[in-house]
TORGUMAR-648792 format. One record per atom (N, C-alpha, C, O): residue number from 1; chain; atom name; x, y, z. Coordinates in steps of 0.1 Angstrom, whole numbers, plus 5000, padded with zeros to 4 digits. Each point is the difference from the previous one (the first is absolute). Layout:
{i=NUM	ch=A	at=CA	xx=X	yy=Y	zz=Z} .
...
***
This chain:
{i=1	ch=A	at=N	xx=3668	yy=2467	zz=5653} .
{i=1	ch=A	at=CA	xx=5011	yy=4989	zz=4999} .
{i=1	ch=A	at=C	xx=4993	yy=4986	zz=5000} .
{i=1	ch=A	at=O	xx=5004	yy=4991	zz=4993} .
{i=2	ch=A	at=N	xx=4984	yy=5007	zz=5014} .
{i=2	ch=A	at=CA	xx=4994	yy=4988	zz=5000} .
{i=2	ch=A	at=C	xx=4994	yy=4997	zz=4985} .
{i=2	ch=A	at=O	xx=4999	yy=4988	zz=4997} .
{i=3	ch=A	at=N	xx=4999	yy=5022	zz=4996} .
{i=3	ch=A	at=CA	xx=4995	yy=4997	zz=4987} .
{i=3	ch=A	at=C	xx=5011	yy=4995	zz=4990} .
{i=3	ch=A	at=O	xx=4997	yy=4992	zz=4991} .
{i=4	ch=A	at=N	xx=5015	yy=5013	zz=5012} .
{i=4	ch=A	at=CA	xx=5011	yy=4995	zz=4992} .
{i=4	ch=A	at=C	xx=5003	yy=4985	zz=5003} .
{i=4	ch=A	at=O	xx=5001	yy=4992	zz=4992} .
{i=5	ch=A	at=N	xx=4999	yy=5006	zz=5020} .
{i=5	ch=A	at=CA	xx=5001	yy=4985	zz=5005} .
{i=5	ch=A	at=C	xx=4991	yy=4992	zz=4994} .
{i=5	ch=A	at=O	xx=5003	yy=4989	zz=4995} .
{i=6	ch=A	at=N	xx=4985	yy=5015	zz=5005} .
{i=6	ch=A	at=CA	xx=4988	yy=4992	zz=4996} .
{i=6	ch=A	at=C	xx=5001	yy=4998	zz=4985} .
{i=6	ch=A	at=O	xx=4998	yy=4990	zz=4994} .
{i=7	ch=A	at=N	xx=5007	yy=5021	zz=4998} .
{i=7	ch=A	at=CA	xx=5002	yy=4999	zz=4986} .
{i=7	ch=A	at=C	xx=5011	yy=4991	zz=4997} .
{i=7	ch=A	at=O	xx=4999	yy=4992	zz=4991} .
{i=8	ch=A	at=N	xx=5012	yy=5009	zz=5017} .
{i=8	ch=A	at=CA	xx=5012	yy=4991	zz=4997} .
{i=8	ch=A	at=C	xx=4995	yy=4985	zz=5002} .
{i=8	ch=A	at=O	xx=5004	yy=4990	zz=4993} .
{i=9	ch=A	at=N	xx=4988	yy=5008	zz=5018} .
{i=9	ch=A	at=CA	xx=4996	yy=4987	zz=5003} .
{i=9	ch=A	at=C	xx=4992	yy=4995	zz=4989} .
{i=9	ch=A	at=O	xx=5001	yy=4988	zz=4996} .
{i=10	ch=A	at=N	xx=4988	yy=5020	zz=4998} .
{i=10	ch=A	at=CA	xx=4993	yy=4996	zz=4988} .
{i=10	ch=A	at=C	xx=5008	yy=4996	zz=4988} .
{i=10	ch=A	at=O	xx=4998	yy=4991	zz=4992} .
{i=11	ch=A	at=N	xx=5013	yy=5019	zz=5007} .
{i=11	ch=A	at=CA	xx=5009	yy=4997	zz=4989} .
{i=11	ch=A	at=C	xx=5007	yy=4986	zz=5001} .
{i=11	ch=A	at=O	xx=5002	yy=4994	zz=4990} .
{i=12	ch=A	at=N	xx=5002	yy=5002	zz=5022} .
{i=12	ch=A	at=CA	xx=5007	yy=4987	zz=5002} .
{i=12	ch=A	at=C	xx=4990	yy=4989	zz=4998} .
{i=12	ch=A	at=O	xx=5004	yy=4989	zz=4996} .
{i=13	ch=A	at=N	xx=4984	yy=5014	zz=5008} .
{i=13	ch=A	at=CA	xx=4990	yy=4988	zz=4999} .
{i=13	ch=A	at=C	xx=4997	yy=4999	zz=4984} .
{i=13	ch=A	at=O	xx=4999	yy=4989	zz=4995} .
{i=14	ch=A	at=N	xx=5000	yy=5021	zz=4999} .
{i=14	ch=A	at=CA	xx=4998	yy=4999	zz=4984} .
{i=14	ch=A	at=C	xx=5012	yy=4993	zz=4994} .
{i=14	ch=A	at=O	xx=4999	yy=4991	zz=4991} .
{i=15	ch=A	at=N	xx=5013	yy=5012	zz=5014} .
{i=15	ch=A	at=CA	xx=5012	yy=4994	zz=4994} .
{i=15	ch=A	at=C	xx=5000	yy=4985	zz=5003} .
{i=15	ch=A	at=O	xx=5005	yy=4993	zz=4992} .
{i=16	ch=A	at=N	xx=4991	yy=5003	zz=5020} .
{i=16	ch=A	at=CA	xx=4999	yy=4986	zz=5004} .
{i=16	ch=A	at=C	xx=4990	yy=4993	zz=4992} .
{i=16	ch=A	at=O	xx=5002	yy=4988	zz=4997} .
{i=17	ch=A	at=N	xx=4987	yy=5018	zz=5000} .
{i=17	ch=A	at=CA	xx=4988	yy=4994	zz=4993} .
{i=17	ch=A	at=C	xx=5005	yy=4998	zz=4986} .
{i=17	ch=A	at=O	xx=4998	yy=4989	zz=4994} .
{i=18	ch=A	at=N	xx=5008	yy=5021	zz=5000} .
{i=18	ch=A	at=CA	xx=5005	yy=4999	zz=4985} .
{i=18	ch=A	at=C	xx=5011	yy=4988	zz=4999} .
{i=18	ch=A	at=O	xx=4999	yy=4992	zz=4992} .
{i=19	ch=A	at=N	xx=5009	yy=5008	zz=5017} .
{i=19	ch=A	at=CA	xx=5011	yy=4989	zz=5001} .
{i=19	ch=A	at=C	xx=4993	yy=4987	zz=5001} .
{i=19	ch=A	at=O	xx=5004	yy=4991	zz=4992} .
{i=20	ch=A	at=N	xx=4986	yy=5007	zz=5016} .
{i=20	ch=A	at=CA	xx=4993	yy=4988	zz=5001} .
{i=20	ch=A	at=C	xx=4993	yy=4997	zz=4986} .
{i=20	ch=A	at=O	xx=5002	yy=4989	zz=4996} .
{i=21	ch=A	at=N	xx=4992	yy=5019	zz=4998} .
{i=21	ch=A	at=CA	xx=4994	yy=4998	zz=4987} .
{i=21	ch=A	at=C	xx=5011	yy=4997	zz=4990} .
{i=21	ch=A	at=O	xx=4998	yy=4990	zz=4993} .
{i=22	ch=A	at=N	xx=5013	yy=5017	zz=5006} .
{i=22	ch=A	at=CA	xx=5011	yy=4997	zz=4991} .
{i=22	ch=A	at=C	xx=5005	yy=4985	zz=5002} .
{i=22	ch=A	at=O	xx=5002	yy=4992	zz=4990} .
{i=23	ch=A	at=N	xx=5000	yy=5005	zz=5022} .
{i=23	ch=A	at=CA	xx=5004	yy=4985	zz=5002} .
{i=23	ch=A	at=C	xx=4990	yy=4990	zz=4997} .
{i=23	ch=A	at=O	xx=5004	yy=4989	zz=4996} .
{i=24	ch=A	at=N	xx=4983	yy=5014	zz=5005} .
{i=24	ch=A	at=CA	xx=4990	yy=4992	zz=4995} .
{i=24	ch=A	at=C	xx=4998	yy=4999	zz=4985} .
{i=24	ch=A	at=O	xx=4995	yy=4990	zz=4995} .
{i=25	ch=A	at=N	xx=5009	yy=5019	zz=4998} .
{i=25	ch=A	at=CA	xx=4999	yy=5000	zz=4986} .
{i=25	ch=A	at=C	xx=5008	yy=4988	zz=4993} .
{i=25	ch=A	at=O	xx=4996	yy=4995	zz=4990} .
{i=26	ch=A	at=N	xx=5014	yy=5002	zz=5016} .
{i=26	ch=A	at=CA	xx=5009	yy=4989	zz=4995} .
{i=26	ch=A	at=C	xx=4993	yy=4987	zz=5001} .
{i=26	ch=A	at=O	xx=5002	yy=4991	zz=4992} .
{i=27	ch=A	at=N	xx=4989	yy=5008	zz=5017} .
{i=27	ch=A	at=CA	xx=4994	yy=4986	zz=5003} .
{i=27	ch=A	at=C	xx=4987	yy=4999	zz=4991} .
{i=27	ch=A	at=O	xx=4994	yy=4989	zz=4999} .
{i=28	ch=A	at=N	xx=5000	yy=5023	zz=4996} .
{i=28	ch=A	at=CA	xx=4988	yy=4999	zz=4992} .
{i=28	ch=A	at=C	xx=5005	yy=4995	zz=4986} .
{i=28	ch=A	at=O	xx=5011	yy=5002	zz=4995} .
{i=29	ch=A	at=N	xx=4978	yy=4992	zz=4998} .
{i=29	ch=A	at=CA	xx=5002	yy=4994	zz=4987} .
{i=29	ch=A	at=C	xx=4989	yy=5007	zz=4992} .
{i=29	ch=A	at=O	xx=4988	yy=5000	zz=5004} .
{i=30	ch=A	at=N	xx=5016	yy=5005	zz=4984} .
{i=30	ch=A	at=CA	xx=4990	yy=5004	zz=4991} .
{i=30	ch=A	at=C	xx=5002	yy=4993	zz=4986} .
{i=30	ch=A	at=O	xx=5011	yy=4997	zz=4996} .
{i=31	ch=A	at=N	xx=4978	yy=5000	zz=4997} .
{i=31	ch=A	at=CA	xx=5001	yy=4992	zz=4987} .
{i=31	ch=A	at=C	xx=4993	yy=5007	zz=4989} .
{i=31	ch=A	at=O	xx=4990	yy=5007	zz=5002} .
{i=32	ch=A	at=N	xx=5016	yy=4991	zz=4986} .
{i=32	ch=A	at=CA	xx=4995	yy=5005	zz=4989} .
{i=32	ch=A	at=C	xx=5002	yy=4991	zz=4987} .
{i=32	ch=A	at=O	xx=5011	yy=4994	zz=4999} .
{i=33	ch=A	at=N	xx=4980	yy=5006	zz=4993} .
{i=33	ch=A	at=CA	xx=5003	yy=4991	zz=4988} .
{i=33	ch=A	at=C	xx=4998	yy=5007	zz=4987} .
{i=33	ch=A	at=O	xx=4996	yy=5012	zz=5000} .
{i=34	ch=A	at=N	xx=5008	yy=4982	zz=4989} .
{i=34	ch=A	at=CA	xx=4998	yy=5005	zz=4986} .
{i=34	ch=A	at=C	xx=4996	yy=4989	zz=4991} .
{i=34	ch=A	at=O	xx=5002	yy=4988	zz=5003} .
{i=35	ch=A	at=N	xx=4994	yy=5015	zz=4987} .
{i=35	ch=A	at=CA	xx=4997	yy=4989	zz=4989} .
{i=35	ch=A	at=C	xx=4989	yy=4992	zz=5005} .
{i=35	ch=A	at=O	xx=5001	yy=4988	zz=4997} .
{i=36	ch=A	at=N	xx=4989	yy=5017	zz=5010} .
{i=36	ch=A	at=CA	xx=4989	yy=4993	zz=5005} .
{i=36	ch=A	at=C	xx=5003	yy=4990	zz=5010} .
{i=36	ch=A	at=O	xx=4994	yy=4990	zz=5002} .
{i=37	ch=A	at=N	xx=5018	yy=5013	zz=5005} .
{i=37	ch=A	at=CA	xx=5004	yy=4990	zz=5010} .
{i=37	ch=A	at=C	xx=5011	yy=4991	zz=4996} .
{i=37	ch=A	at=O	xx=5005	yy=4992	zz=5008} .
{i=38	ch=A	at=N	xx=5000	yy=5010	zz=4980} .
{i=38	ch=A	at=CA	xx=5011	yy=4992	zz=4996} .
{i=38	ch=A	at=C	xx=5012	yy=5003	zz=5007} .
{i=38	ch=A	at=O	xx=5008	yy=4990	zz=5002} .
{i=39	ch=A	at=N	xx=4995	yy=5021	zz=5002} .
{i=39	ch=A	at=CA	xx=5012	yy=5005	zz=5008} .
{i=39	ch=A	at=C	xx=4996	yy=5007	zz=5012} .
{i=39	ch=A	at=O	xx=4993	yy=5010	zz=5000} .
{i=40	ch=A	at=N	xx=5012	yy=4984	zz=5011} .
{i=40	ch=A	at=CA	xx=4997	yy=5006	zz=5012} .
{i=40	ch=A	at=C	xx=5012	yy=5005	zz=5009} .
{i=40	ch=A	at=O	xx=5010	yy=4992	zz=5002} .
{i=41	ch=A	at=N	xx=4990	yy=5020	zz=5002} .
{i=41	ch=A	at=CA	xx=5012	yy=5005	zz=5008} .
{i=41	ch=A	at=C	xx=4995	yy=5002	zz=5015} .
{i=41	ch=A	at=O	xx=4989	yy=5005	zz=5002} .
{i=42	ch=A	at=N	xx=5020	yy=4993	zz=5007} .
{i=42	ch=A	at=CA	xx=4997	yy=5002	zz=5015} .
{i=42	ch=A	at=C	xx=5011	yy=5009	zz=5005} .
{i=42	ch=A	at=O	xx=5012	yy=4998	zz=4998} .
{i=43	ch=A	at=N	xx=4984	yy=5012	zz=5009} .
{i=43	ch=A	at=CA	xx=5010	yy=5010	zz=5006} .
{i=43	ch=A	at=C	xx=4997	yy=5002	zz=5014} .
{i=43	ch=A	at=O	xx=4989	yy=4998	zz=5004} .
{i=44	ch=A	at=N	xx=5020	yy=5007	zz=5003} .
{i=44	ch=A	at=CA	xx=4998	yy=5004	zz=5013} .
{i=44	ch=A	at=C	xx=4993	yy=5013	zz=5001} .
{i=44	ch=A	at=O	xx=4998	yy=5007	zz=4990} .
{i=45	ch=A	at=N	xx=4998	yy=4997	zz=5022} .
{i=45	ch=A	at=CA	xx=4995	yy=5014	zz=5002} .
{i=45	ch=A	at=C	xx=5008	yy=5011	zz=4995} .
{i=45	ch=A	at=O	xx=4996	yy=5011	zz=4996} .
{i=46	ch=A	at=N	xx=5016	yy=4986	zz=5005} .
{i=46	ch=A	at=CA	xx=5011	yy=5010	zz=4996} .
{i=46	ch=A	at=C	xx=5003	yy=4999	zz=4985} .
{i=46	ch=A	at=O	xx=5009	yy=5006	zz=4995} .
{i=47	ch=A	at=N	xx=4985	yy=4986	zz=4999} .
{i=47	ch=A	at=CA	xx=5002	yy=4998	zz=4984} .
{i=47	ch=A	at=C	xx=5011	yy=4991	zz=4996} .
{i=47	ch=A	at=O	xx=5004	yy=5001	zz=4988} .
{i=48	ch=A	at=N	xx=5002	yy=4991	zz=5020} .
{i=48	ch=A	at=CA	xx=5010	yy=4991	zz=4998} .
{i=48	ch=A	at=C	xx=4994	yy=4988	zz=4993} .
{i=48	ch=A	at=O	xx=4990	yy=4995	zz=5005} .
{i=49	ch=A	at=N	xx=5016	yy=5000	zz=4984} .
{i=49	ch=A	at=CA	xx=4994	yy=4989	zz=4993} .
{i=49	ch=A	at=C	xx=5003	yy=4987	zz=5008} .
{i=49	ch=A	at=O	xx=5012	yy=4998	zz=5004} .
{i=50	ch=A	at=N	xx=4978	yy=4994	zz=4998} .
{i=50	ch=A	at=CA	xx=5001	yy=4988	zz=5007} .
{i=50	ch=A	at=C	xx=5001	yy=4988	zz=4991} .
{i=50	ch=A	at=O	xx=5008	yy=4991	zz=5002} .
{i=51	ch=A	at=N	xx=4982	yy=5009	zz=4989} .
{i=51	ch=A	at=CA	xx=5001	yy=4989	zz=4990} .
{i=51	ch=A	at=C	xx=4991	yy=5004	zz=4988} .
{i=51	ch=A	at=O	xx=4993	yy=5010	zz=5000} .
{i=52	ch=A	at=N	xx=5009	yy=4981	zz=4990} .
{i=52	ch=A	at=CA	xx=4994	yy=5002	zz=4987} .
{i=52	ch=A	at=C	xx=4994	yy=4985	zz=4997} .
{i=52	ch=A	at=O	xx=5007	yy=4990	zz=5002} .
{i=53	ch=A	at=N	xx=4981	yy=5009	zz=4994} .
{i=53	ch=A	at=CA	xx=4994	yy=4986	zz=4996} .
{i=53	ch=A	at=C	xx=4996	yy=5003	zz=4985} .
{i=53	ch=A	at=O	xx=4994	yy=5010	zz=4996} .
{i=54	ch=A	at=N	xx=5010	yy=4980	zz=4996} .
{i=54	ch=A	at=CA	xx=4997	yy=5001	zz=4986} .
{i=54	ch=A	at=C	xx=4992	yy=4987	zz=4996} .
{i=54	ch=A	at=O	xx=5005	yy=4989	zz=5002} .
{i=55	ch=A	at=N	xx=4983	yy=5011	zz=4993} .
{i=55	ch=A	at=CA	xx=4993	yy=4990	zz=4994} .
{i=55	ch=A	at=C	xx=5007	yy=4994	zz=4989} .
{i=55	ch=A	at=O	xx=5003	yy=5007	zz=4990} .
{i=56	ch=A	at=N	xx=5000	yy=4979	zz=5010} .
{i=56	ch=A	at=CA	xx=5008	yy=4995	zz=4989} .
{i=56	ch=A	at=C	xx=4993	yy=5002	zz=4986} .
{i=56	ch=A	at=O	xx=5007	yy=4999	zz=4990} .
{i=57	ch=A	at=N	xx=4981	yy=5003	zz=5009} .
{i=57	ch=A	at=CA	xx=4994	yy=5002	zz=4987} .
{i=57	ch=A	at=C	xx=5004	yy=5014	zz=4993} .
{i=57	ch=A	at=O	xx=4998	yy=5003	zz=4988} .
{i=58	ch=A	at=N	xx=5008	yy=5006	zz=5021} .
{i=58	ch=A	at=CA	xx=5004	yy=5013	zz=4994} .
{i=58	ch=A	at=C	xx=5014	yy=5000	zz=4995} .
{i=58	ch=A	at=O	xx=5005	yy=5009	zz=4993} .
{i=59	ch=A	at=N	xx=5002	yy=4979	zz=5010} .
{i=59	ch=A	at=CA	xx=5014	yy=4999	zz=4996} .
{i=59	ch=A	at=C	xx=5000	yy=4996	zz=4986} .
{i=59	ch=A	at=O	xx=4997	yy=4988	zz=4996} .
{i=60	ch=A	at=N	xx=5008	yy=5021	zz=4995} .
{i=60	ch=A	at=CA	xx=5001	yy=4996	zz=4986} .
{i=60	ch=A	at=C	xx=5015	yy=5004	zz=4995} .
{i=60	ch=A	at=O	xx=5003	yy=5012	zz=4999} .
{i=61	ch=A	at=N	xx=5006	yy=4979	zz=4999} .
{i=61	ch=A	at=CA	xx=5013	yy=5004	zz=4995} .
{i=61	ch=A	at=C	xx=5001	yy=5009	zz=4989} .
{i=61	ch=A	at=O	xx=5010	yy=5007	zz=4998} .
{i=62	ch=A	at=N	xx=4979	yy=4992	zz=4994} .
{i=62	ch=A	at=CA	xx=5000	yy=5009	zz=4988} .
{i=62	ch=A	at=C	xx=4995	yy=5015	zz=5003} .
{i=62	ch=A	at=O	xx=5002	yy=5009	zz=4992} .
{i=63	ch=A	at=N	xx=4993	yy=4993	zz=5020} .
{i=63	ch=A	at=CA	xx=4995	yy=5014	zz=5004} .
{i=63	ch=A	at=C	xx=5004	yy=5003	zz=5014} .
{i=63	ch=A	at=O	xx=4992	yy=5002	zz=5009} .
{i=64	ch=A	at=N	xx=5021	yy=4998	zz=4993} .
{i=64	ch=A	at=CA	xx=5005	yy=5003	zz=5014} .
{i=64	ch=A	at=C	xx=4997	yy=5015	zz=5003} .
{i=64	ch=A	at=O	xx=4998	yy=5004	zz=5012} .
{i=65	ch=A	at=N	xx=5001	yy=5005	zz=4978} .
{i=65	ch=A	at=CA	xx=4996	yy=5014	zz=5003} .
{i=65	ch=A	at=C	xx=4986	yy=5001	zz=5006} .
{i=65	ch=A	at=O	xx=4998	yy=5009	zz=5009} .
{i=66	ch=A	at=N	xx=4993	yy=4983	zz=4988} .
{i=66	ch=A	at=CA	xx=4987	yy=5001	zz=5006} .
{i=66	ch=A	at=C	xx=5000	yy=4996	zz=5015} .
{i=66	ch=A	at=O	xx=4994	yy=5006	zz=5008} .
{i=67	ch=A	at=N	xx=5013	yy=4984	zz=4995} .
{i=67	ch=A	at=CA	xx=5003	yy=4996	zz=5014} .
{i=67	ch=A	at=C	xx=5007	yy=5011	zz=5008} .
{i=67	ch=A	at=O	xx=4996	yy=5003	zz=5011} .
{i=68	ch=A	at=N	xx=5014	yy=5003	zz=4983} .
{i=68	ch=A	at=CA	xx=5007	yy=5011	zz=5006} .
{i=68	ch=A	at=C	xx=4990	yy=5012	zz=5004} .
{i=68	ch=A	at=O	xx=5000	yy=5005	zz=5011} .
{i=69	ch=A	at=N	xx=4992	yy=4998	zz=4980} .
{i=69	ch=A	at=CA	xx=4991	yy=5010	zz=5002} .
{i=69	ch=A	at=C	xx=4989	yy=4997	zz=5011} .
{i=69	ch=A	at=O	xx=4997	yy=5009	zz=5008} .
{i=70	ch=A	at=N	xx=4999	yy=4979	zz=4992} .
{i=70	ch=A	at=CA	xx=4990	yy=4995	zz=5010} .
{i=70	ch=A	at=C	xx=5007	yy=5001	zz=5014} .
{i=70	ch=A	at=O	xx=4994	yy=5005	zz=5009} .
{i=71	ch=A	at=N	xx=5018	yy=4991	zz=4992} .
{i=71	ch=A	at=CA	xx=5008	yy=5000	zz=5013} .
{i=71	ch=A	at=C	xx=5001	yy=5015	zz=5004} .
{i=71	ch=A	at=O	xx=4998	yy=5004	zz=5012} .
{i=72	ch=A	at=N	xx=5006	yy=5005	zz=4979} .
{i=72	ch=A	at=CA	xx=5003	yy=5014	zz=5004} .
{i=72	ch=A	at=C	xx=4986	yy=5006	zz=5004} .
{i=72	ch=A	at=O	xx=4999	yy=5008	zz=5009} .
{i=73	ch=A	at=N	xx=4991	yy=4989	zz=4985} .
{i=73	ch=A	at=CA	xx=4986	yy=5004	zz=5003} .
{i=73	ch=A	at=C	xx=4996	yy=4997	zz=5013} .
{i=73	ch=A	at=O	xx=4996	yy=5008	zz=5008} .
{i=74	ch=A	at=N	xx=5005	yy=4978	zz=4996} .
{i=74	ch=A	at=CA	xx=4996	yy=4994	zz=5013} .
{i=74	ch=A	at=C	xx=5009	yy=5007	zz=5011} .
{i=74	ch=A	at=O	xx=4995	yy=5005	zz=5010} .
{i=75	ch=A	at=N	xx=5018	yy=4996	zz=4988} .
{i=75	ch=A	at=CA	xx=5009	yy=5005	zz=5010} .
{i=75	ch=A	at=C	xx=4996	yy=5016	zz=5002} .
{i=75	ch=A	at=O	xx=4997	yy=5004	zz=5012} .
{i=76	ch=A	at=N	xx=5002	yy=5003	zz=4978} .
{i=76	ch=A	at=CA	xx=4996	yy=5014	zz=5001} .
{i=76	ch=A	at=C	xx=4986	yy=5003	zz=5008} .
{i=76	ch=A	at=O	xx=4999	yy=5009	zz=5008} .
{i=77	ch=A	at=N	xx=4991	yy=4982	zz=4988} .
{i=77	ch=A	at=CA	xx=4988	yy=5001	zz=5008} .
{i=77	ch=A	at=C	xx=5001	yy=4996	zz=5014} .
{i=77	ch=A	at=O	xx=4993	yy=5006	zz=5008} .
{i=78	ch=A	at=N	xx=5015	yy=4985	zz=4995} .
{i=78	ch=A	at=CA	xx=5001	yy=4995	zz=5014} .
{i=78	ch=A	at=C	xx=5007	yy=5011	zz=5008} .
{i=78	ch=A	at=O	xx=4996	yy=5004	zz=5011} .
{i=79	ch=A	at=N	xx=5014	yy=5002	zz=4983} .
{i=79	ch=A	at=CA	xx=5007	yy=5011	zz=5007} .
{i=79	ch=A	at=C	xx=4993	yy=5011	zz=5001} .
{i=79	ch=A	at=O	xx=5001	yy=5007	zz=5010} .
{i=80	ch=A	at=N	xx=4989	yy=4997	zz=4980} .
{i=80	ch=A	at=CA	xx=4991	yy=5011	zz=5002} .
{i=80	ch=A	at=C	xx=4991	yy=4997	zz=5011} .
{i=80	ch=A	at=O	xx=4997	yy=5009	zz=5009} .
{i=81	ch=A	at=N	xx=4997	yy=4979	zz=4992} .
{i=81	ch=A	at=CA	xx=4992	yy=4997	zz=5012} .
{i=81	ch=A	at=C	xx=5007	yy=5001	zz=5014} .
{i=81	ch=A	at=O	xx=4994	yy=5004	zz=5010} .
{i=82	ch=A	at=N	xx=5019	yy=4992	zz=4989} .
{i=82	ch=A	at=CA	xx=5007	yy=5002	zz=5013} .
{i=82	ch=A	at=C	xx=5002	yy=5014	zz=5003} .
{i=82	ch=A	at=O	xx=5000	yy=5003	zz=5012} .
{i=83	ch=A	at=N	xx=5003	yy=5005	zz=4978} .
{i=83	ch=A	at=CA	xx=5002	yy=5015	zz=5003} .
{i=83	ch=A	at=C	xx=4988	yy=5004	zz=5006} .
{i=83	ch=A	at=O	xx=5001	yy=5007	zz=5010} .
{i=84	ch=A	at=N	xx=4986	yy=4990	zz=4983} .
{i=84	ch=A	at=CA	xx=4988	yy=5006	zz=5006} .
{i=84	ch=A	at=C	xx=4997	yy=4996	zz=5014} .
{i=84	ch=A	at=O	xx=4995	yy=5007	zz=5008} .
{i=85	ch=A	at=N	xx=5009	yy=4980	zz=4994} .
{i=85	ch=A	at=CA	xx=4996	yy=4993	zz=5013} .
{i=85	ch=A	at=C	xx=5009	yy=5007	zz=5010} .
{i=85	ch=A	at=O	xx=4994	yy=5004	zz=5010} .
{i=86	ch=A	at=N	xx=5019	yy=4998	zz=4988} .
{i=86	ch=A	at=CA	xx=5009	yy=5006	zz=5010} .
{i=86	ch=A	at=C	xx=4996	yy=5015	zz=5002} .
{i=86	ch=A	at=O	xx=5001	yy=5005	zz=5012} .
{i=87	ch=A	at=N	xx=4996	yy=5002	zz=4978} .
{i=87	ch=A	at=CA	xx=4995	yy=5014	zz=5003} .
{i=87	ch=A	at=C	xx=4987	yy=5001	zz=5008} .
{i=87	ch=A	at=O	xx=4999	yy=5009	zz=5008} .
{i=88	ch=A	at=N	xx=4992	yy=4981	zz=4989} .
{i=88	ch=A	at=CA	xx=4988	yy=4999	zz=5009} .
{i=88	ch=A	at=C	xx=5003	yy=4997	zz=5015} .
{i=88	ch=A	at=O	xx=4994	yy=5006	zz=5009} .
{i=89	ch=A	at=N	xx=5015	yy=4984	zz=4993} .
{i=89	ch=A	at=CA	xx=5005	yy=4997	zz=5013} .
{i=89	ch=A	at=C	xx=5006	yy=5011	zz=5007} .
{i=89	ch=A	at=O	xx=4997	yy=5003	zz=5012} .
{i=90	ch=A	at=N	xx=5011	yy=5005	zz=4981} .
{i=90	ch=A	at=CA	xx=5008	yy=5012	zz=5006} .
{i=90	ch=A	at=C	xx=4990	yy=5010	zz=5003} .
{i=90	ch=A	at=O	xx=5001	yy=5006	zz=5011} .
{i=91	ch=A	at=N	xx=4990	yy=4996	zz=4980} .
{i=91	ch=A	at=CA	xx=4990	yy=5012	zz=5003} .
{i=91	ch=A	at=C	xx=4992	yy=4996	zz=5013} .
{i=91	ch=A	at=O	xx=4998	yy=5009	zz=5008} .
{i=92	ch=A	at=N	xx=4999	yy=4979	zz=4993} .
{i=92	ch=A	at=CA	xx=4992	yy=4995	zz=5012} .
{i=92	ch=A	at=C	xx=5009	yy=5002	zz=5012} .
{i=92	ch=A	at=O	xx=4995	yy=5005	zz=5010} .
{i=93	ch=A	at=N	xx=5018	yy=4991	zz=4989} .
{i=93	ch=A	at=CA	xx=5008	yy=5002	zz=5012} .
{i=93	ch=A	at=C	xx=5002	yy=5014	zz=5005} .
{i=93	ch=A	at=O	xx=5001	yy=5004	zz=5012} .
{i=94	ch=A	at=N	xx=4999	yy=5004	zz=4976} .
{i=94	ch=A	at=CA	xx=5003	yy=5016	zz=5002} .
{i=94	ch=A	at=C	xx=4987	yy=5008	zz=5003} .
{i=94	ch=A	at=O	xx=5000	yy=5012	zz=4999} .
{i=95	ch=A	at=N	xx=4989	yy=4980	zz=5003} .
{i=95	ch=A	at=CA	xx=4987	yy=5008	zz=5002} .
{i=95	ch=A	at=C	xx=4996	yy=5007	zz=4987} .
{i=95	ch=A	at=O	xx=4993	yy=5010	zz=5002} .
{i=96	ch=A	at=N	xx=5010	yy=4985	zz=4987} .
{i=96	ch=A	at=CA	xx=4996	yy=5007	zz=4988} .
{i=96	ch=A	at=C	xx=5009	yy=5010	zz=4994} .
{i=96	ch=A	at=O	xx=4998	yy=5006	zz=4989} .
{i=97	ch=A	at=N	xx=5013	yy=4997	zz=5019} .
{i=97	ch=A	at=CA	xx=5009	yy=5009	zz=4994} .
{i=97	ch=A	at=C	xx=5010	yy=4994	zz=4990} .
{i=97	ch=A	at=O	xx=5004	yy=4988	zz=5002} .
{i=98	ch=A	at=N	xx=5000	yy=5019	zz=4988} .
{i=98	ch=A	at=CA	xx=5008	yy=4995	zz=4990} .
{i=98	ch=A	at=C	xx=5014	yy=4996	zz=5006} .
{i=98	ch=A	at=O	xx=5005	yy=5008	zz=5008} .
{i=99	ch=A	at=N	xx=5001	yy=4981	zz=4989} .
{i=99	ch=A	at=CA	xx=5012	yy=4995	zz=5006} .
{i=99	ch=A	at=C	xx=5009	yy=4996	zz=4988} .
{i=99	ch=A	at=O	xx=4996	yy=4991	zz=4993} .
{i=100	ch=A	at=N	xx=5016	yy=5014	zz=5005} .
{i=100	ch=A	at=CA	xx=5009	yy=4996	zz=4991} .
{i=100	ch=A	at=C	xx=5010	yy=4990	zz=5006} .
{i=100	ch=A	at=O	xx=5005	yy=5003	zz=5011} .
{i=101	ch=A	at=N	xx=4997	yy=4985	zz=4983} .
{i=101	ch=A	at=CA	xx=5008	yy=4992	zz=5005} .
{i=101	ch=A	at=C	xx=5013	yy=4997	zz=4992} .
{i=101	ch=A	at=O	xx=4998	yy=4995	zz=4989} .
{i=102	ch=A	at=N	xx=5013	yy=5009	zz=5015} .
{i=102	ch=A	at=CA	xx=5013	yy=4996	zz=4992} .
{i=102	ch=A	at=C	xx=5001	yy=4986	zz=4998} .
{i=102	ch=A	at=O	xx=4999	yy=4992	zz=5009} .
{i=103	ch=A	at=N	xx=5005	yy=5004	zz=4978} .
{i=103	ch=A	at=CA	xx=5004	yy=4986	zz=4997} .
{i=103	ch=A	at=C	xx=4988	yy=4992	zz=4997} .
{i=103	ch=A	at=O	xx=5001	yy=4988	zz=4996} .
{i=104	ch=A	at=N	xx=4985	yy=5018	zz=5005} .
{i=104	ch=A	at=CA	xx=4989	yy=4992	zz=4995} .
{i=104	ch=A	at=C	xx=4996	yy=5005	zz=4986} .
{i=104	ch=A	at=O	xx=4996	yy=5012	zz=4999} .
{i=105	ch=A	at=N	xx=5007	yy=4980	zz=4991} .
{i=105	ch=A	at=CA	xx=4995	yy=5004	zz=4986} .
{i=105	ch=A	at=C	xx=5008	yy=5012	zz=4996} .
{i=105	ch=A	at=O	xx=4998	yy=5005	zz=4989} .
***
């Protein structure tokens, strides 16, 4: 019976640690750029887009499609970095065990 209590206590500690990491992900910020730094995207550790910075030199009214592609590329890369970061943080919190988090990516 003591082993079950100990296991339950460990499970609760793991849940607490995962919750703490999840809460911390929102305050983390990851950055990625495209076009040699012409477009920069900032996202939270959960992948929520915070901001886009566009170098004025890349703004060409005749080629909006290029700018759109650069924005998509920067956002996608920033979100990939956020996903990798959050997975790494969760693995650390779970002692290396795989952890699936609903609502993240």
